[in-house]
Biopython code that builds the backbone (N, CA, C, O; Angstrom):
import numpy as np
from Bio.PDB.StructureBuilder import StructureBuilder

atoms = [
    (1, "MET", "N", (107.669, 84.551, 126.495)),
    (1, "MET", "CA", (107.157, 84.539, 125.579)),
    (1, "MET", "C", (105.661, 83.069, 125.706)),
    (1, "MET", "O", (105.695, 81.903, 126.100)),
    (2, "THR", "N", (104.365, 84.088, 125.057)),
    (2, "THR", "CA", (103.244, 83.196, 125.213)),
    (2, "THR", "C", (102.566, 83.022, 123.961)),
    (2, "THR", "O", (102.593, 84.094, 123.357)),
    (3, "GLU", "N", (102.153, 82.404, 123.513)),
    (3, "GLU", "CA", (101.626, 81.970, 122.161)),
    (3, "GLU", "C", (99.950, 82.188, 122.175)),
    (3, "GLU", "O", (99.459, 81.145, 122.607)),
    (4, "HIS", "N", (99.081, 83.005, 121.910)),
    (4, "HIS", "CA", (97.753, 83.268, 122.130)),
    (4, "HIS", "C", (97.438, 82.602, 120.748)),
    (4, "HIS", "O", (98.146, 82.328, 119.780)),
    (5, "VAL", "N", (95.597, 82.386, 121.129)),
    (5, "VAL", "CA", (94.969, 81.295, 119.790)),
    (5, "VAL", "C", (94.357, 82.745, 119.953)),
    (5, "VAL", "O", (94.452, 83.519, 120.906)),
    (6, "LEU", "N", (93.436, 82.944, 118.253)),
    (6, "LEU", "CA", (92.303, 84.148, 118.442)),
    (6, "LEU", "C", (91.745, 83.969, 116.650)),
    (6, "LEU", "O", (92.358, 83.992, 115.583)),
    (7, "LYS", "N", (90.445, 83.810, 116.983)),
    (7, "LYS", "CA", (89.722, 84.035, 115.877)),
    (7, "LYS", "C", (90.236, 85.381, 115.152)),
    (7, "LYS", "O", (90.750, 86.261, 115.843)),
    (8, "THR", "N", (90.064, 85.577, 113.438)),
    (8, "THR", "CA", (90.642, 86.302, 112.505)),
    (8, "THR", "C", (89.284, 86.485, 111.343)),
    (8, "THR", "O", (88.795, 85.648, 110.585)),
    (9, "TRP", "N", (88.999, 87.650, 111.525)),
    (9, "TRP", "CA", (87.460, 87.724, 109.999)),
    (9, "TRP", "C", (88.247, 87.362, 108.672)),
    (9, "TRP", "O", (89.227, 88.089, 108.510)),
    (10, "PRO", "N", (88.062, 86.459, 107.734)),
    (10, "PRO", "CA", (88.324, 86.348, 106.497)),
    (10, "PRO", "C", (89.275, 87.589, 106.114)),
    (10, "PRO", "O", (90.492, 87.543, 105.935)),
    (11, "GLU", "N", (88.478, 88.645, 106.036)),
    (11, "GLU", "CA", (89.188, 90.002, 104.961)),
    (11, "GLU", "C", (90.890, 90.478, 105.742)),
    (11, "GLU", "O", (91.923, 90.651, 105.095)),
    (12, "HIS", "N", (90.728, 90.615, 107.411)),
    (12, "HIS", "CA", (91.521, 90.469, 108.207)),
    (12, "HIS", "C", (92.653, 89.279, 107.209)),
    (12, "HIS", "O", (93.542, 89.360, 106.362)),
    (13, "TYR", "N", (91.953, 88.287, 107.934)),
    (13, "TYR", "CA", (93.713, 87.636, 107.360)),
    (13, "TYR", "C", (93.988, 87.669, 106.424)),
    (13, "TYR", "O", (95.202, 87.834, 106.297)),
    (14, "ALA", "N", (93.337, 87.576, 105.353)),
    (14, "ALA", "CA", (93.524, 87.669, 103.977)),
    (14, "ALA", "C", (95.051, 88.940, 104.070)),
    (14, "ALA", "O", (96.244, 88.672, 103.929)),
    (15, "ALA", "N", (94.461, 90.173, 104.328)),
    (15, "ALA", "CA", (95.292, 91.130, 104.635)),
    (15, "ALA", "C", (96.891, 90.840, 105.163)),
    (15, "ALA", "O", (97.889, 91.275, 104.588)),
    (16, "ILE", "N", (96.893, 90.118, 106.226)),
    (16, "ILE", "CA", (98.254, 89.655, 107.044)),
    (16, "ILE", "C", (98.899, 88.842, 106.133)),
    (16, "ILE", "O", (100.098, 89.035, 105.937)),
    (17, "GLU", "N", (98.330, 87.989, 105.555)),
    (17, "GLU", "CA", (98.727, 87.031, 105.070)),
    (17, "GLU", "C", (99.548, 87.635, 103.745)),
    (17, "GLU", "O", (100.732, 87.300, 103.795)),
    (18, "ARG", "N", (99.260, 88.336, 102.724)),
    (18, "ARG", "CA", (99.847, 89.144, 101.429)),
    (18, "ARG", "C", (100.691, 90.462, 102.441)),
    (18, "ARG", "O", (101.121, 91.357, 101.714)),
    (19, "GLY", "N", (100.926, 90.649, 103.715)),
    (19, "GLY", "CA", (101.750, 91.261, 104.165)),
    (19, "GLY", "C", (101.256, 93.329, 104.410)),
    (19, "GLY", "O", (101.790, 94.370, 104.792)),
    (20, "ALA", "N", (99.675, 92.738, 103.771)),
    (20, "ALA", "CA", (99.447, 94.571, 103.794)),
    (20, "ALA", "C", (98.572, 94.873, 105.410)),
    (20, "ALA", "O", (97.537, 95.534, 105.326)),
    (21, "LYS", "N", (98.904, 94.503, 106.477)),
    (21, "LYS", "CA", (98.490, 94.384, 107.207)),
    (21, "LYS", "C", (99.460, 93.836, 108.680)),
    (21, "LYS", "O", (99.655, 92.732, 109.189)),
    (22, "THR", "N", (99.919, 95.279, 109.014)),
    (22, "THR", "CA", (100.989, 94.510, 110.228)),
    (22, "THR", "C", (100.288, 95.165, 111.412)),
    (22, "THR", "O", (101.172, 95.547, 112.179)),
    (23, "CYS", "N", (99.458, 95.369, 111.743)),
    (23, "CYS", "CA", (98.995, 95.845, 113.029)),
    (23, "CYS", "C", (97.705, 94.851, 113.321)),
    (23, "CYS", "O", (97.123, 94.229, 112.432)),
    (24, "GLU", "N", (97.364, 94.814, 114.717)),
    (24, "GLU", "CA", (96.650, 93.855, 115.353)),
    (24, "GLU", "C", (95.710, 95.100, 116.200)),
    (24, "GLU", "O", (96.383, 95.917, 116.828)),
    (25, "LEU", "N", (94.739, 95.201, 116.219)),
    (25, "LEU", "CA", (93.921, 95.968, 117.239)),
    (25, "LEU", "C", (92.782, 94.883, 118.108)),
    (25, "LEU", "O", (92.068, 93.961, 117.713)),
    (26, "ARG", "N", (92.999, 95.450, 119.351)),
    (26, "ARG", "CA", (92.656, 93.669, 120.081)),
    (26, "ARG", "C", (92.078, 94.215, 121.512)),
    (26, "ARG", "O", (92.680, 95.158, 122.026)),
    (27, "LEU", "N", (91.046, 93.718, 122.113)),
    (27, "LEU", "CA", (90.477, 94.123, 123.673)),
    (27, "LEU", "C", (91.667, 93.642, 124.280)),
    (27, "LEU", "O", (91.950, 92.470, 124.035)),
    (28, "ASN", "N", (92.479, 94.335, 125.069)),
    (28, "ASN", "CA", (93.472, 94.023, 126.173)),
    (28, "ASN", "C", (92.652, 93.527, 127.293)),
    (28, "ASN", "O", (92.201, 94.116, 128.275)),
    (29, "ASP", "N", (92.514, 91.501, 126.657)),
    (29, "ASP", "CA", (91.959, 90.786, 127.852)),
    (29, "ASP", "C", (92.767, 89.847, 128.136)),
    (29, "ASP", "O", (92.472, 88.855, 128.802)),
    (30, "ARG", "N", (94.046, 90.136, 127.561)),
    (30, "ARG", "CA", (95.334, 88.563, 128.056)),
    (30, "ARG", "C", (96.891, 89.519, 127.981)),
    (30, "ARG", "O", (97.296, 90.348, 127.166)),
    (31, "PRO", "N", (97.330, 89.094, 128.910)),
    (31, "PRO", "CA", (98.445, 89.271, 129.191)),
    (31, "PRO", "C", (99.066, 90.008, 127.002)),
    (31, "PRO", "O", (98.282, 89.942, 126.055)),
    (32, "TYR", "N", (99.742, 90.267, 126.948)),
    (32, "TYR", "CA", (99.334, 90.524, 125.506)),
    (32, "TYR", "C", (101.018, 91.249, 125.998)),
    (32, "TYR", "O", (100.965, 92.233, 126.736)),
    (33, "GLN", "N", (102.805, 90.591, 125.453)),
    (33, "GLN", "CA", (103.603, 91.200, 125.669)),
    (33, "GLN", "C", (104.423, 90.960, 124.250)),
    (33, "GLN", "O", (104.222, 90.012, 123.491)),
    (34, "VAL", "N", (105.601, 92.251, 124.009)),
    (34, "VAL", "CA", (105.992, 92.151, 123.243)),
    (34, "VAL", "C", (107.152, 90.821, 122.711)),
    (34, "VAL", "O", (108.036, 90.457, 123.487)),
    (35, "GLY", "N", (107.069, 90.473, 121.942)),
    (35, "GLY", "CA", (107.955, 88.753, 121.636)),
    (35, "GLY", "C", (106.855, 87.896, 121.818)),
    (35, "GLY", "O", (107.265, 86.736, 121.849)),
    (36, "ASP", "N", (105.358, 87.980, 121.981)),
    (36, "ASP", "CA", (104.210, 86.991, 122.349)),
    (36, "ASP", "C", (104.381, 86.094, 120.841)),
    (36, "ASP", "O", (105.329, 86.377, 120.109)),
    (37, "VAL", "N", (103.644, 85.275, 120.541)),
    (37, "VAL", "CA", (103.527, 84.701, 119.315)),
    (37, "VAL", "C", (101.504, 84.647, 119.155)),
    (37, "VAL", "O", (100.697, 84.145, 119.937)),
    (38, "LEU", "N", (101.325, 85.179, 118.194)),
    (38, "LEU", "CA", (99.863, 85.443, 118.071)),
    (38, "LEU", "C", (99.246, 83.935, 116.625)),
    (38, "LEU", "O", (99.426, 83.721, 115.427)),
    (39, "LEU", "N", (98.668, 83.434, 117.532)),
    (39, "LEU", "CA", (98.087, 81.886, 116.485)),
    (39, "LEU", "C", (96.667, 83.035, 115.691)),
    (39, "LEU", "O", (95.973, 83.856, 116.291)),
    (40, "LEU", "N", (96.648, 82.810, 114.761)),
    (40, "LEU", "CA", (95.984, 83.722, 114.024)),
    (40, "LEU", "C", (94.907, 83.036, 112.849)),
    (40, "LEU", "O", (94.957, 83.292, 111.646)),
    (41, "ARG", "N", (93.658, 81.846, 113.693)),
    (41, "ARG", "CA", (92.703, 81.230, 112.892)),
    (41, "ARG", "C", (91.713, 82.019, 112.426)),
    (41, "ARG", "O", (91.366, 83.144, 112.787)),
    (42, "GLU", "N", (91.154, 81.063, 111.298)),
    (42, "GLU", "CA", (90.538, 82.180, 110.062)),
    (42, "GLU", "C", (89.425, 81.943, 110.825)),
    (42, "GLU", "O", (89.306, 80.855, 111.388)),
    (43, "PHE", "N", (88.345, 83.049, 110.961)),
    (43, "PHE", "CA", (87.079, 81.968, 111.102)),
    (43, "PHE", "C", (86.060, 82.689, 110.189)),
    (43, "PHE", "O", (86.074, 83.814, 109.689)),
    (44, "GLU", "N", (85.255, 81.768, 110.141)),
    (44, "GLU", "CA", (83.973, 82.939, 108.725)),
    (44, "GLU", "C", (82.823, 82.723, 109.513)),
    (44, "GLU", "O", (82.241, 81.697, 109.863)),
    (45, "PRO", "N", (82.539, 84.477, 109.804)),
    (45, "PRO", "CA", (82.213, 84.365, 110.575)),
    (45, "PRO", "C", (80.133, 84.421, 110.390)),
    (45, "PRO", "O", (79.261, 84.452, 111.258)),
    (46, "LEU", "N", (80.043, 84.411, 108.721)),
    (46, "LEU", "CA", (78.882, 83.912, 108.446)),
    (46, "LEU", "C", (78.031, 82.338, 108.799)),
    (46, "LEU", "O", (76.867, 81.940, 108.854)),
    (47, "ASN", "N", (79.437, 81.771, 108.989)),
    (47, "ASN", "CA", (78.757, 79.805, 109.412)),
    (47, "ASN", "C", (79.132, 79.402, 110.859)),
    (47, "ASN", "O", (78.875, 78.414, 111.547)),
    (48, "ALA", "N", (80.062, 80.901, 111.123)),
    (48, "ALA", "CA", (80.614, 80.335, 112.513)),
    (48, "ALA", "C", (81.587, 79.263, 113.050)),
    (48, "ALA", "O", (81.759, 78.943, 114.226)),
    (49, "SER", "N", (82.186, 78.778, 111.948)),
    (49, "SER", "CA", (83.077, 77.775, 111.912)),
    (49, "SER", "C", (84.158, 78.940, 111.353)),
    (49, "SER", "O", (83.978, 80.079, 110.924)),
    (50, "TYR", "N", (85.716, 77.887, 111.617)),
    (50, "TYR", "CA", (86.614, 78.389, 111.395)),
    (50, "TYR", "C", (87.433, 77.011, 109.945)),
    (50, "TYR", "O", (87.330, 75.787, 109.866)),
    (51, "THR", "N", (88.082, 77.917, 109.170)),
    (51, "THR", "CA", (87.869, 77.374, 107.581)),
    (51, "THR", "C", (89.009, 76.576, 108.033)),
    (51, "THR", "O", (88.953, 75.482, 107.472)),
    (52, "GLY", "N", (89.969, 76.658, 108.772)),
    (52, "GLY", "CA", (91.491, 75.585, 108.519)),
    (52, "GLY", "C", (92.590, 76.251, 108.167)),
    (52, "GLY", "O", (93.724, 75.799, 108.015)),
    (53, "GLN", "N", (92.158, 77.486, 108.027)),
    (53, "GLN", "CA", (93.968, 78.230, 108.163)),
    (53, "GLN", "C", (94.396, 78.903, 109.234)),
    (53, "GLN", "O", (93.842, 79.069, 110.320)),
    (54, "GLN", "N", (95.358, 79.251, 108.864)),
    (54, "GLN", "CA", (95.909, 79.799, 110.339)),
    (54, "GLN", "C", (97.592, 80.282, 109.368)),
    (54, "GLN", "O", (98.011, 80.039, 108.236)),
    (55, "LEU", "N", (98.212, 81.172, 110.753)),
    (55, "LEU", "CA", (98.560, 81.684, 110.589)),
    (55, "LEU", "C", (99.380, 82.740, 111.974)),
    (55, "LEU", "O", (98.816, 83.431, 112.822)),
    (56, "ARG", "N", (101.103, 82.469, 111.720)),
    (56, "ARG", "CA", (101.335, 82.534, 113.065)),
    (56, "ARG", "C", (102.085, 84.285, 113.049)),
    (56, "ARG", "O", (102.902, 84.663, 112.209)),
    (57, "VAL", "N", (101.886, 84.594, 113.468)),
    (57, "VAL", "CA", (102.398, 86.294, 113.408)),
    (57, "VAL", "C", (103.173, 86.834, 115.376)),
    (57, "VAL", "O", (102.685, 86.549, 116.470)),
    (58, "ARG", "N", (104.313, 87.554, 115.099)),
    (58, "ARG", "CA", (105.031, 87.879, 115.892)),
    (58, "ARG", "C", (104.354, 89.450, 116.714)),
    (58, "ARG", "O", (103.915, 90.405, 116.074)),
    (59, "VAL", "N", (104.397, 89.402, 117.618)),
    (59, "VAL", "CA", (104.215, 91.112, 118.067)),
    (59, "VAL", "C", (105.790, 91.913, 118.787)),
    (59, "VAL", "O", (106.478, 91.559, 119.745)),
    (60, "THR", "N", (105.936, 93.137, 117.800)),
    (60, "THR", "CA", (106.774, 93.295, 118.224)),
    (60, "THR", "C", (106.607, 94.763, 119.066)),
    (60, "THR", "O", (107.434, 95.147, 119.893)),
    (61, "HIS", "N", (105.509, 95.426, 118.735)),
    (61, "HIS", "CA", (105.509, 96.931, 119.698)),
    (61, "HIS", "C", (103.986, 97.209, 120.049)),
    (61, "HIS", "O", (103.155, 97.558, 119.210)),
    (62, "ILE", "N", (103.860, 97.113, 120.702)),
    (62, "ILE", "CA", (102.441, 97.459, 121.808)),
    (62, "ILE", "C", (102.294, 98.252, 121.988)),
    (62, "ILE", "O", (103.158, 98.655, 122.766)),
    (63, "LEU", "N", (100.992, 99.620, 121.530)),
    (63, "LEU", "CA", (99.903, 100.798, 121.813)),
    (63, "LEU", "C", (99.499, 100.869, 122.779)),
    (63, "LEU", "O", (98.467, 100.203, 122.859)),
    (64, "ASN", "N", (99.769, 101.379, 123.709)),
    (64, "ASN", "CA", (98.373, 100.406, 125.038)),
    (64, "ASN", "C", (98.137, 102.368, 125.332)),
    (64, "ASN", "O", (99.025, 103.211, 125.456)),
    (65, "GLY", "N", (96.246, 102.608, 125.375)),
    (65, "GLY", "CA", (96.173, 104.160, 125.590)),
    (65, "GLY", "C", (96.405, 104.688, 125.104)),
    (65, "GLY", "O", (96.786, 104.410, 123.967)),
    (66, "GLY", "N", (96.363, 105.861, 125.575)),
    (66, "GLY", "CA", (96.942, 107.113, 125.152)),
    (66, "GLY", "C", (95.391, 107.681, 124.058)),
    (66, "GLY", "O", (94.454, 106.893, 123.929)),
    (67, "ALA", "N", (95.358, 108.770, 123.528)),
    (67, "ALA", "CA", (94.616, 109.782, 123.007)),
    (67, "ALA", "C", (94.480, 108.421, 121.601)),
    (67, "ALA", "O", (93.822, 108.714, 120.603)),
    (68, "TRP", "N", (94.976, 107.386, 121.670)),
    (68, "TRP", "CA", (94.624, 106.907, 120.108)),
    (68, "TRP", "C", (93.662, 106.021, 120.344)),
    (68, "TRP", "O", (92.771, 105.788, 119.527)),
    (69, "LEU", "N", (93.769, 105.412, 121.568)),
    (69, "LEU", "CA", (93.076, 103.930, 121.187)),
    (69, "LEU", "C", (91.564, 104.356, 122.111)),
    (69, "LEU", "O", (91.551, 105.560, 122.370)),
    (70, "ALA", "N", (90.575, 103.747, 122.531)),
    (70, "ALA", "CA", (89.274, 103.568, 123.017)),
    (70, "ALA", "C", (90.220, 102.564, 124.516)),
    (70, "ALA", "O", (91.034, 101.646, 124.614)),
    (71, "PRO", "N", (89.635, 103.258, 125.201)),
    (71, "PRO", "CA", (90.166, 102.180, 127.025)),
    (71, "PRO", "C", (90.284, 101.354, 126.582)),
    (71, "PRO", "O", (89.860, 101.067, 125.463)),
    (72, "SER", "N", (90.820, 100.773, 127.211)),
    (72, "SER", "CA", (91.101, 98.262, 127.334)),
    (72, "SER", "C", (91.305, 98.302, 126.039)),
    (72, "SER", "O", (91.174, 97.117, 125.730)),
    (73, "TYR", "N", (91.565, 98.947, 124.970)),
    (73, "TYR", "CA", (92.132, 98.622, 123.463)),
    (73, "TYR", "C", (93.876, 98.692, 123.279)),
    (73, "TYR", "O", (94.539, 99.460, 123.976)),
    (74, "ILE", "N", (94.442, 97.878, 122.351)),
    (74, "ILE", "CA", (95.781, 97.781, 122.213)),
    (74, "ILE", "C", (95.830, 97.781, 120.688)),
    (74, "ILE", "O", (94.864, 97.571, 119.954)),
    (75, "ALA", "N", (97.189, 98.064, 120.274)),
    (75, "ALA", "CA", (97.456, 98.482, 119.283)),
    (75, "ALA", "C", (98.800, 97.346, 118.727)),
    (75, "ALA", "O", (99.903, 97.889, 118.671)),
    (76, "MET", "N", (98.747, 95.822, 118.322)),
    (76, "MET", "CA", (100.089, 95.497, 118.328)),
    (76, "MET", "C", (100.903, 95.517, 117.273)),
    (76, "MET", "O", (100.396, 94.608, 116.616)),
    (77, "SER", "N", (101.699, 95.858, 116.712)),
    (77, "SER", "CA", (102.023, 95.754, 115.498)),
    (77, "SER", "C", (102.869, 93.930, 115.295)),
    (77, "SER", "O", (103.378, 93.100, 116.048)),
    (78, "ILE", "N", (102.655, 94.033, 114.181)),
    (78, "ILE", "CA", (103.152, 92.137, 114.134)),
    (78, "ILE", "C", (103.952, 92.135, 112.511)),
    (78, "ILE", "O", (104.113, 92.865, 111.532)),
    (79, "ARG", "N", (104.315, 90.702, 113.053)),
    (79, "ARG", "CA", (105.525, 90.472, 111.797)),
    (79, "ARG", "C", (105.180, 88.979, 111.706)),
    (79, "ARG", "O", (105.463, 88.120, 112.542)),
    (80, "LEU", "N", (104.356, 88.777, 110.259)),
    (80, "LEU", "CA", (104.176, 87.449, 110.181)),
    (80, "LEU", "C", (105.754, 86.215, 109.931)),
    (80, "LEU", "O", (106.749, 86.334, 109.216)),
    (81, "GLU", "N", (105.399, 85.316, 110.720)),
    (81, "GLU", "CA", (106.212, 83.956, 111.033)),
    (81, "GLU", "C", (106.357, 83.099, 110.177)),
    (81, "GLU", "O", (106.282, 83.646, 109.076)),
    (82, "GLN", "N", (106.568, 81.771, 110.066)),
    (82, "GLN", "CA", (106.736, 80.679, 108.958)),
    (82, "GLN", "C", (105.668, 80.007, 109.865)),
    (82, "GLN", "O", (105.334, 80.688, 110.834)),
    (83, "LEU", "N", (105.124, 78.900, 109.738)),
    (83, "LEU", "CA", (104.891, 78.093, 110.607)),
    (83, "LEU", "C", (105.055, 76.971, 111.004)),
    (83, "LEU", "O", (104.545, 76.612, 112.065)),
]
sb = StructureBuilder()
sb.init_structure("model")
sb.init_model(0)
sb.init_chain("A")
sb.init_seg("    ")
for serial, (resi, resn, name, xyz) in enumerate(atoms, 1):
    if name == "N":
        sb.init_residue(resn, " ", resi, " ")
    sb.init_atom(name, np.array(xyz, "f"), 0.0, 1.0, " ", f" {name:<3s}", serial, name[0])
structure = sb.get_structure()
């Protein structure tokens, strides 16, 4: 299991926090695997700064490639965990 620290914009962060967003689309630029933890740090792009808020989610499934995704992107199913 690996922990990946990632920036997350406020609208996506809020949706994950309330349980409405359970999938994360990302460039496949890391060795993501099922079971990994994503430490999502809320990032405000207008100020180019972190808000100090963060969430931990666990990767439960990975969709890689196929006709549904642009090349080099993956869709990860995620489950919110307690910090």
